[in-house]
DSSP file (Angstrom, degrees, kcal/mol; ACC not computed):
  #  RESIDUE AA STRUCTURE BP1 BP2  ACC     N-H-->O    O-->H-N    N-H-->O    O-->H-N    TCO  KAPPA ALPHA  PHI   PSI    X-CA   Y-CA   Z-CA
    1    1 A M     >        0   0    0      0, 0.0     4,-1.3     0, 0.0     5,-0.1   0.000 360.0 360.0 360.0 -39.4  -29.4   51.7   32.9
    2    2 A K  H  >  +     0   0    0      1,-0.2     4,-2.2     2,-0.2     5,-0.1   0.825 360.0  55.9 -78.8 -26.3  -32.6   50.7   31.4
    3    3 A D  H  > S+     0   0    0      1,-0.2     4,-2.4     2,-0.2    -1,-0.2   0.908 107.0  50.1 -63.6 -40.4  -32.0   47.0   32.2
    4    4 A T  H  > S+     0   0    0      2,-0.2     4,-2.0     1,-0.2    -1,-0.2   0.904 109.5  51.6 -66.9 -38.3  -31.5   47.8   35.9
    5    5 A R  H  X S+     0   0    0     -4,-1.3     4,-2.2     2,-0.2    -1,-0.2   0.911 110.5  48.7 -64.6 -47.2  -34.8   49.7   35.9
    6    6 A I  H  X S+     0   0    0     -4,-2.2     4,-2.7     1,-0.2    -2,-0.2   0.925 111.3  49.5 -56.1 -49.0  -36.6   46.8   34.4
    7    7 A K  H  X S+     0   0    0     -4,-2.4     4,-1.9     2,-0.2    -2,-0.2   0.856 109.8  50.5 -57.2 -42.5  -35.2   44.4   36.8
    8    8 A R  H  X S+     0   0    0     -4,-2.0     4,-2.5    -5,-0.2    -1,-0.2   0.877 112.5  49.2 -67.3 -37.7  -36.1   46.7   39.7
    9    9 A L  H  X S+     0   0    0     -4,-2.2     4,-2.9     2,-0.2     5,-0.3   0.868 107.6  52.0 -64.4 -41.2  -39.6   46.8   38.4
   10   10 A N  H  X S+     0   0    0     -4,-2.7     4,-1.9     1,-0.2    -2,-0.2   0.920 111.8  45.7 -62.8 -42.8  -40.0   43.3   37.9
   11   11 A S  H  X S+     0   0    0     -4,-1.9     4,-1.8    -5,-0.2    -2,-0.2   0.903 114.3  49.4 -68.2 -41.9  -38.9   42.6   41.5
   12   12 A L  H  X S+     0   0    0     -4,-2.5     4,-3.1     1,-0.2     5,-0.2   0.943 111.5  47.1 -68.3 -41.4  -41.2   45.3   42.9
   13   13 A L  H  X S+     0   0    0     -4,-2.9     4,-2.8     1,-0.2     5,-0.3   0.872 108.7  55.9 -63.6 -35.4  -44.3   44.2   41.0
   14   14 A R  H  X S+     0   0    0     -4,-1.9     4,-2.0    -5,-0.3    -1,-0.2   0.935 112.7  42.0 -55.0 -45.6  -43.6   40.6   42.0
   15   15 A E  H  X S+     0   0    0     -4,-1.8     4,-2.3     2,-0.2    -2,-0.2   0.933 117.7  46.2 -63.6 -51.8  -43.7   41.8   45.7
   16   16 A V  H  X S+     0   0    0     -4,-3.1     4,-2.2     1,-0.2     5,-0.2   0.923 112.0  49.3 -68.5 -42.6  -46.7   44.1   45.3
   17   17 A I  H  X S+     0   0    0     -4,-2.8     4,-2.1     2,-0.2    -1,-0.2   0.883 109.3  54.8 -69.5 -38.7  -48.8   41.6   43.3
   18   18 A S  H  X S+     0   0    0     -4,-2.0     4,-2.3    -5,-0.3    -1,-0.2   0.961 108.5  48.0 -51.2 -52.2  -48.0   38.9   46.0
   19   19 A E  H  X S+     0   0    0     -4,-2.3     4,-2.6     1,-0.2     5,-0.3   0.885 110.7  50.3 -60.5 -39.5  -49.4   41.2   48.7
   20   20 A V  H  X>S+     0   0    0     -4,-2.2     4,-2.0     1,-0.2     5,-1.3   0.857 109.5  51.0 -69.9 -33.0  -52.4   41.9   46.8
   21   21 A L  H  <5S+     0   0    0     -4,-2.1     4,-0.3    -5,-0.2    -1,-0.2   0.895 115.8  41.7 -65.8 -38.5  -53.1   38.3   46.2
   22   22 A Q  H  <5S+     0   0    0     -4,-2.3    -2,-0.2    -5,-0.2    -1,-0.2   0.880 127.2  31.4 -75.2 -39.7  -52.7   37.4   49.9
   23   23 A E  H  <5S+     0   0    0     -4,-2.6    -3,-0.2    -5,-0.2    -2,-0.2   0.876 129.1  21.5 -93.4 -41.5  -54.6   40.5   51.2
   24   24 A N  T  <5S+     0   0    0     -4,-2.0     2,-0.6    -5,-0.3    -3,-0.2   0.673  95.3  84.8-109.2 -21.5  -57.3   41.5   48.7
   25   25 A V      < +     0   0    0     -5,-1.3    -1,-0.0    -4,-0.3    46,-0.0  -0.743  41.3 170.8 -89.2 121.4  -58.3   38.5   46.4
   26   26 A K        +     0   0    0     -2,-0.6    -1,-0.1     3,-0.0    -5,-0.0   0.035  24.3 141.6-116.0  27.3  -60.9   36.3   48.1
   27   27 A N    >   -     0   0    0      1,-0.2     3,-1.5     2,-0.1    -2,-0.1  -0.562  44.8-151.4 -78.8 127.9  -61.7   34.2   45.2
   28   28 A P  T 3  S+     0   0    0      0, 0.0    -1,-0.2     0, 0.0     4,-0.1   0.714  91.9  65.1 -69.8 -20.6  -62.2   30.5   46.2
   29   29 A N  T 3  S+     0   0    0     34,-0.1     2,-0.6     2,-0.1    38,-0.2   0.622  81.5  91.3 -74.5 -10.7  -61.0   29.2   42.8
   30   30 A I  S <  S-     0   0    0     -3,-1.5     4,-0.1    37,-0.1    31,-0.1  -0.774  84.9-124.2 -94.7 122.4  -57.6   30.5   43.5
   31   31 A S        -     0   0    0     -2,-0.6     3,-0.5    29,-0.3    -2,-0.1  -0.349   7.5-131.8 -67.1 143.7  -55.5   27.7   45.1
   32   32 A K  S    S+     0   0    0      1,-0.3     2,-0.5    -4,-0.1    -1,-0.1   0.713 104.8  65.1 -61.7 -25.3  -53.9   28.6   48.6
   33   33 A F  S    S+     0   0    0     22,-0.3    22,-2.4     2,-0.0     2,-0.5  -0.386  73.2 127.4-101.8  52.6  -50.7   27.1   47.2
   34   34 A T  E     -A   54   0A   0     -2,-0.5     2,-0.4    -3,-0.5    20,-0.2  -0.934  33.1-178.1-110.3 134.7  -50.1   29.8   44.4
   35   35 A N  E     -A   53   0A   0     18,-2.1    18,-2.5    -2,-0.5     2,-0.7  -0.987  28.1-126.3-134.2 131.1  -46.9   31.5   44.3
   36   36 A I  E     +A   52   0A   0     -2,-0.4    16,-0.2    16,-0.2     3,-0.1  -0.706  28.2 176.2 -79.1 119.5  -45.5   34.2   42.0
   37   37 A T  E     -     0   0A   0     14,-2.2     2,-0.3    -2,-0.7    15,-0.2   0.779  59.9 -13.1 -88.6 -33.7  -42.3   33.0   40.5
   38   38 A D  E     -A   51   0A   0     13,-1.3    13,-3.3   -24,-0.1     2,-0.4  -0.994  48.9-148.2-164.1 151.1  -41.4   35.8   38.2
   39   39 A V  E     -A   50   0A   0     -2,-0.3     2,-0.5    11,-0.2    11,-0.2  -1.000   9.8-165.1-130.5 142.5  -42.7   39.0   36.4
   40   40 A D  E     -A   49   0A   0      9,-2.6     9,-3.1    -2,-0.4     2,-0.3  -0.943   8.9-166.5-127.6 104.0  -41.5   40.0   33.1
   41   41 A I  E     -A   48   0A   0     -2,-0.5     7,-0.2     7,-0.3   -31,-0.1  -0.712  24.5-114.3 -92.6 138.1  -42.4   43.6   32.3
   42   42 A T    >   -     0   0    0      5,-2.9     3,-2.5    -2,-0.3    -1,-0.1  -0.293  31.1-106.6 -67.3 157.8  -42.1   44.9   28.8
   43   43 A S  T 3  S+     0   0    0      1,-0.3    -1,-0.1     2,-0.1    -2,-0.0   0.795 123.3  48.8 -59.7 -26.0  -39.4   47.7   28.1
   44   44 A D  T 3  S-     0   0    0      3,-0.0    -1,-0.3     1,-0.0    -2,-0.1   0.408 108.7-128.8 -92.9   6.6  -42.1   50.3   27.7
   45   45 A A  S <  S+     0   0    0     -3,-2.5    -2,-0.1     2,-0.2    42,-0.1   0.719  77.5 114.9  62.0  23.2  -43.7   49.1   31.0
   46   46 A R  S    S+     0   0    0      1,-0.2    44,-3.1    43,-0.1     2,-0.3   0.784  74.3  32.4 -94.2 -25.7  -47.2   48.8   29.5
   47   47 A Y  E     - b   0  90A   0     42,-0.3    -5,-2.9     2,-0.0     2,-0.4  -0.928  62.3-170.7-127.9 154.2  -47.6   44.9   29.8
   48   48 A A  E     -Ab  41  91A   0     42,-2.4    44,-2.0    -2,-0.3     2,-0.4  -0.979  14.9-145.9-139.6 131.4  -46.4   42.5   32.3
   49   49 A K  E     -Ab  40  92A   0     -9,-3.1    -9,-2.6    -2,-0.4     2,-0.5  -0.861  15.4-158.5 -92.1 132.0  -46.4   38.7   32.3
   50   50 A V  E     -Ab  39  93A   0     42,-2.8    44,-3.1    -2,-0.4     2,-0.5  -0.946   7.8-148.8-109.6 116.4  -46.9   37.3   35.8
   51   51 A Y  E     -Ab  38  94A   0    -13,-3.3   -14,-2.2    -2,-0.5   -13,-1.3  -0.823  15.8-164.5 -95.3 132.6  -45.6   33.7   36.1
   52   52 A I  E     -Ab  36  95A   0     42,-3.0    44,-4.3    -2,-0.5     2,-0.6  -0.846  13.2-159.0-119.8 138.1  -47.5   31.6   38.5
   53   53 A S  E     -A   35   0A   0    -18,-2.5   -18,-2.1    -2,-0.4     2,-0.6  -0.966  13.2-172.8-118.7 121.4  -46.6   28.3   40.2
   54   54 A V  E     -A   34   0A   0     -2,-0.6     2,-0.6    42,-0.2   -20,-0.2  -0.928  15.0-148.4-118.9 124.3  -49.5   26.4   41.6
   55   55 A I        +     0   0    0    -22,-2.4     2,-0.3    -2,-0.6   -22,-0.3  -0.789  61.1  60.0 -93.5 121.8  -49.1   23.2   43.6
   56   56 A G  S    S-     0   0    0     -2,-0.6    -2,-0.1   -25,-0.0   -25,-0.0  -0.963  88.1 -31.6 152.8-168.3  -52.0   20.9   43.0
   57   57 A T     >  -     0   0    0     -2,-0.3     4,-1.7     1,-0.1     5,-0.1  -0.137  60.3-105.4 -73.4 172.3  -53.9   18.9   40.5
   58   58 A D  H  > S+     0   0    0      1,-0.2     4,-2.3     2,-0.2     5,-0.2   0.912 122.4  53.8 -58.3 -47.0  -54.3   20.0   36.8
   59   59 A E  H  > S+     0   0    0      1,-0.2     4,-1.9     2,-0.2    -1,-0.2   0.773 106.2  49.7 -68.9 -33.2  -57.8   21.0   37.4
   60   60 A E  H  > S+     0   0    0      2,-0.2     4,-2.6     1,-0.2   -29,-0.3   0.873 112.7  51.5 -72.9 -36.6  -56.8   23.3   40.4
   61   61 A R  H  X S+     0   0    0     -4,-1.7     4,-2.0     2,-0.2    -2,-0.2   0.889 109.5  46.4 -49.7 -51.4  -54.2   24.8   38.1
   62   62 A K  H  X S+     0   0    0     -4,-2.3     4,-2.4     2,-0.2     5,-0.2   0.892 113.6  49.1 -72.6 -44.2  -56.5   25.4   35.4
   63   63 A N  H  X S+     0   0    0     -4,-1.9     4,-2.7     1,-0.2     5,-0.2   0.929 112.2  49.4 -54.4 -50.4  -59.1   27.0   37.9
   64   64 A T  H  X S+     0   0    0     -4,-2.6     4,-2.7     2,-0.2    -2,-0.2   0.890 110.9  48.3 -58.1 -45.1  -56.5   29.1   39.4
   65   65 A M  H  X S+     0   0    0     -4,-2.0     4,-2.9     1,-0.2     5,-0.2   0.901 112.8  47.6 -67.5 -43.6  -55.2   30.4   36.1
   66   66 A D  H  X S+     0   0    0     -4,-2.4     4,-1.8     2,-0.2    -2,-0.2   0.941 113.8  47.8 -65.5 -40.7  -58.7   31.3   34.8
   67   67 A A  H  X S+     0   0    0     -4,-2.7     4,-2.4     1,-0.2    -2,-0.2   0.949 111.9  50.0 -68.6 -44.1  -59.6   33.0   38.1
   68   68 A L  H  < S+     0   0    0     -4,-2.7    -1,-0.2    -5,-0.2    -2,-0.2   0.945 111.7  47.5 -53.3 -49.3  -56.4   35.0   38.1
   69   69 A N  H >< S+     0   0    0     -4,-2.9     3,-0.6     1,-0.2    -1,-0.2   0.819 112.8  49.8 -64.4 -29.7  -56.9   36.1   34.4
   70   70 A Q  H 3< S+     0   0    0     -4,-1.8     3,-0.5    -5,-0.2    -1,-0.2   0.834 114.4  45.0 -64.9 -39.8  -60.4   37.1   35.2
   71   71 A A  T 3X S+     0   0    0     -4,-2.4     4,-3.0     1,-0.2     5,-0.2   0.192  80.5 106.7 -92.6  16.5  -59.2   39.0   38.2
   72   72 A A  H <> S+     0   0    0     -3,-0.6     4,-1.3     1,-0.2    19,-0.2   0.844  79.3  49.9 -70.9 -31.9  -56.3   40.8   36.5
   73   73 A G  H  > S+     0   0    0     -3,-0.5     4,-2.2     2,-0.2    -1,-0.2   0.844 111.1  48.5 -71.4 -32.6  -58.0   44.1   36.4
   74   74 A F  H  > S+     0   0    0     -4,-0.2     4,-2.3     2,-0.2     5,-0.3   0.952 112.7  48.6 -61.4 -53.1  -59.0   44.0   40.1
   75   75 A I  H  X S+     0   0    0     -4,-3.0     4,-1.9     1,-0.2    -1,-0.2   0.840 109.0  53.9 -63.6 -29.9  -55.5   43.0   41.0
   76   76 A S  H  X S+     0   0    0     -4,-1.3     4,-3.0    -5,-0.2    -1,-0.2   0.926 107.4  51.7 -62.3 -47.4  -54.1   45.9   38.8
   77   77 A V  H  X S+     0   0    0     -4,-2.2     4,-0.7     2,-0.2    -2,-0.2   0.912 113.6  40.8 -59.6 -46.5  -56.2   48.4   40.6
   78   78 A H  H  X S+     0   0    0     -4,-2.3     4,-0.6     2,-0.2     3,-0.5   0.905 117.3  49.1 -68.2 -41.3  -55.1   47.3   44.1
   79   79 A A  H >X S+     0   0    0     -4,-1.9     3,-1.5    -5,-0.3     4,-1.0   0.925 105.8  58.2 -67.8 -42.7  -51.4   46.9   43.0
   80   80 A S  H 3< S+     0   0    0     -4,-3.0    -1,-0.2     1,-0.3     5,-0.2   0.742  99.7  58.7 -63.4 -24.5  -51.5   50.4   41.4
   81   81 A K  H 3< S+     0   0    0     -4,-0.7    -1,-0.3    -3,-0.5    -2,-0.2   0.710 109.6  44.0 -73.8 -21.7  -52.5   51.9   44.8
   82   82 A K  H << S+     0   0    0     -3,-1.5     2,-0.4    -4,-0.6    -2,-0.2   0.596 113.2  52.1-102.2 -16.9  -49.3   50.6   46.3
   83   83 A V  S  < S-     0   0    0     -4,-1.0     2,-0.9     2,-0.1    -1,-0.1  -0.976  72.9-140.3-126.6 132.4  -46.8   51.5   43.4
   84   84 A V        +     0   0    0     -2,-0.4     2,-0.3    -3,-0.1    -3,-0.1  -0.838  42.1 146.0 -93.9 109.6  -46.5   55.0   41.9
   85   85 A L        -     0   0    0     -2,-0.9     3,-0.3    -5,-0.2    -2,-0.1  -0.963  55.2-126.4-135.0 157.2  -46.0   54.5   38.2
   86   86 A R  S    S+     0   0    0      1,-0.3     2,-0.4    -2,-0.3    -1,-0.1   0.884 103.2  16.3 -69.4 -36.0  -47.2   56.7   35.3
   87   87 A Y  S    S-     0   0    0    -42,-0.1    -1,-0.3    -3,-0.1     3,-0.0  -0.946  76.4-142.2-140.7 113.0  -48.9   53.7   33.7
   88   88 A F        -     0   0    0     -2,-0.4     3,-0.1    -3,-0.3   -12,-0.0  -0.614  33.9-113.8 -65.7 129.2  -49.6   50.5   35.5
   89   89 A P        -     0   0    0      0, 0.0     2,-0.4     0, 0.0   -42,-0.3  -0.236  21.9-108.4 -65.4 156.6  -49.0   47.6   33.2
   90   90 A T  E     -b   47   0A   0    -44,-3.1   -42,-2.4    -3,-0.0     2,-0.4  -0.716  39.5-133.5 -78.2 128.1  -51.6   45.3   32.0
   91   91 A L  E     -b   48   0A   0     -2,-0.4     2,-0.4   -19,-0.2   -42,-0.2  -0.717  24.0-178.0 -95.5 136.5  -51.2   42.0   33.7
   92   92 A T  E     -b   49   0A   0    -44,-2.0   -42,-2.8    -2,-0.4     2,-0.4  -0.999  17.5-148.0-120.9 125.0  -51.3   38.6   32.0
   93   93 A F  E     -b   50   0A   0     -2,-0.4     2,-0.4   -44,-0.2   -42,-0.2  -0.807  18.2-179.2 -99.7 137.4  -50.9   35.6   34.2
   94   94 A E  E     -b   51   0A   0    -44,-3.1   -42,-3.0    -2,-0.4     2,-0.3  -0.980  32.2-107.3-133.1 146.0  -49.2   32.5   32.8
   95   95 A L  E     -b   52   0A   0     -2,-0.4     2,-0.8   -44,-0.2   -42,-0.2  -0.516  25.1-148.3 -68.3 124.4  -48.5   29.0   34.4
   96   96 A D        +     0   0    0    -44,-4.3     3,-0.3    -2,-0.3   -42,-0.2  -0.885  21.6 173.3 -95.8 111.8  -44.8   28.5   35.3
   97   97 A T     >  +     0   0    0     -2,-0.8     4,-2.1     1,-0.2     5,-0.2   0.016  48.0 106.8-103.6  25.1  -44.1   24.7   34.9
   98   98 A S  H  > S+     0   0    0      2,-0.2     4,-2.7     1,-0.2    -1,-0.2   0.887  77.9  56.2 -78.8 -34.1  -40.3   25.0   35.5
   99   99 A L  H  > S+     0   0    0     -3,-0.3     4,-2.4     2,-0.2    -1,-0.2   0.912 107.0  48.7 -56.8 -44.9  -40.8   23.4   39.0
  100  100 A D  H  > S+     0   0    0      2,-0.2     4,-2.6     1,-0.2     5,-0.2   0.959 112.5  48.8 -58.3 -51.0  -42.6   20.4   37.4
  101  101 A K  H  X S+     0   0    0     -4,-2.1     4,-2.1     1,-0.2     5,-0.2   0.916 109.9  50.8 -58.3 -41.4  -39.7   20.0   34.9
  102  102 A H  H  X S+     0   0    0     -4,-2.7     4,-2.4     2,-0.2    -1,-0.2   0.927 111.2  48.5 -62.2 -41.5  -37.1   20.3   37.7
  103  103 A M  H  X S+     0   0    0     -4,-2.4     4,-2.1     1,-0.2    -2,-0.2   0.878 111.8  51.1 -66.1 -38.7  -39.0   17.5   39.6
  104  104 A K  H  X S+     0   0    0     -4,-2.6     4,-1.8     2,-0.2    -1,-0.2   0.842 111.7  45.6 -60.2 -39.3  -39.1   15.3   36.5
  105  105 A I  H  X S+     0   0    0     -4,-2.1     4,-3.0    -5,-0.2     5,-0.2   0.927 111.2  52.4 -77.3 -45.6  -35.5   15.7   35.8
  106  106 A D  H  X S+     0   0    0     -4,-2.4     4,-2.0    -5,-0.2    -2,-0.2   0.897 108.9  51.2 -54.9 -43.0  -34.6   15.0   39.4
  107  107 A K  H  X S+     0   0    0     -4,-2.1     4,-2.7     2,-0.2    -1,-0.2   0.906 110.2  48.1 -62.4 -43.7  -36.7   11.9   39.3
  108  108 A I  H  X S+     0   0    0     -4,-1.8     4,-2.6     2,-0.2    -2,-0.2   0.957 111.7  51.7 -60.2 -46.8  -34.9   10.6   36.1
  109  109 A L  H  X S+     0   0    0     -4,-3.0     4,-2.3     1,-0.2    -1,-0.2   0.903 110.4  46.6 -61.7 -39.2  -31.6   11.4   37.7
  110  110 A T  H  X S+     0   0    0     -4,-2.0     4,-2.5    -5,-0.2     5,-0.2   0.937 111.0  53.0 -67.4 -44.6  -32.4    9.4   40.8
  111  111 A D  H  X S+     0   0    0     -4,-2.7     4,-2.8     1,-0.2    -2,-0.2   0.921 109.1  50.5 -59.2 -43.1  -33.7    6.5   38.7
  112  112 A I  H  X S+     0   0    0     -4,-2.6     4,-2.0     1,-0.2    -1,-0.2   0.870 109.7  48.6 -59.2 -41.3  -30.4    6.5   36.8
  113  113 A K  H  X S+     0   0    0     -4,-2.3     4,-2.0    -5,-0.2    -1,-0.2   0.873 111.9  49.0 -71.7 -32.5  -28.4    6.4   40.0
  114  114 A K  H  X S+     0   0    0     -4,-2.5     4,-2.6     2,-0.2     5,-0.2   0.953 111.4  50.1 -65.1 -49.0  -30.4    3.5   41.4
  115  115 A E  H  X S+     0   0    0     -4,-2.8     4,-2.0    -5,-0.2    -2,-0.2   0.913 111.6  49.0 -56.8 -42.7  -30.0    1.6   38.1
  116  116 A K  H  X S+     0   0    0     -4,-2.0     4,-2.5     2,-0.2    -1,-0.2   0.914 111.4  48.0 -62.2 -45.8  -26.2    2.2   38.2
  117  117 A E  H  X S+     0   0    0     -4,-2.0     4,-1.8     1,-0.2    -2,-0.2   0.915 114.1  48.1 -68.1 -42.6  -26.0    1.0   41.9
  118  118 A K  H  X S+     0   0    0     -4,-2.6     4,-2.3     2,-0.2    -1,-0.2   0.859 111.2  49.2 -65.9 -36.9  -28.1   -2.1   40.9
  119  119 A R  H  X S+     0   0    0     -4,-2.0     4,-2.8    -5,-0.2     5,-0.3   0.941 111.2  50.9 -75.6 -47.1  -25.9   -2.9   37.9
  120  120 A S  H  X S+     0   0    0     -4,-2.5     4,-1.2     2,-0.2    -2,-0.2   0.803 110.2  47.9 -59.6 -31.5  -22.8   -2.5   40.0
  121  121 A L  H  X S+     0   0    0     -4,-1.8     4,-1.2     2,-0.2    -1,-0.2   0.894 111.0  52.9 -65.6 -50.6  -24.1   -4.9   42.7
  122  122 A D  H  X S+     0   0    0     -4,-2.3     4,-0.7     1,-0.2    -2,-0.2   0.886 109.7  46.9 -57.7 -41.1  -25.1   -7.4   39.9
  123  123 A E  H  < S+     0   0    0     -4,-2.8     3,-0.4     1,-0.2    -1,-0.2   0.847 109.8  53.2 -71.7 -32.3  -21.6   -7.3   38.4
  124  124 A S  H  < S+     0   0    0     -4,-1.2    -1,-0.2    -5,-0.3    -2,-0.2   0.722 105.0  57.3 -74.6 -17.5  -19.8   -7.8   41.8
  125  125 A D  H  <        0   0    0     -4,-1.2    -1,-0.2    -3,-0.2    -2,-0.2   0.739 360.0 360.0 -76.0 -30.2  -22.0  -10.8   42.4
  126  126 A E     <        0   0    0     -4,-0.7    -1,-0.2    -3,-0.4    -2,-0.2   0.431 360.0 360.0 -85.3 360.0  -20.8  -12.5   39.3
């Protein structure tokens, strides 16, 4: 039962924090290509890690993460107005690099496929 509640809270917080980022946060250091990929709230609902994916350069990612962590209190205040919880969790933003890892793996697999095709063509020519 508790697992279901945590999953629902994670989903709800992800949605609400996304709305707050789009509607209320006007920091120019936060990239327009910022997406919340996941929220992981602790079992006591006091703390939440918000995983962020940022499309852009390493400098844009760093600036976005710094700005989000500085604005965590502001985001919490606005999000707590949209969600009724006894205690709104303290937010911590972390960079989600799973998309980068996925793209790197995809590139490696594509390169392997091309190399196999090249080798099979070379063998058939002999």
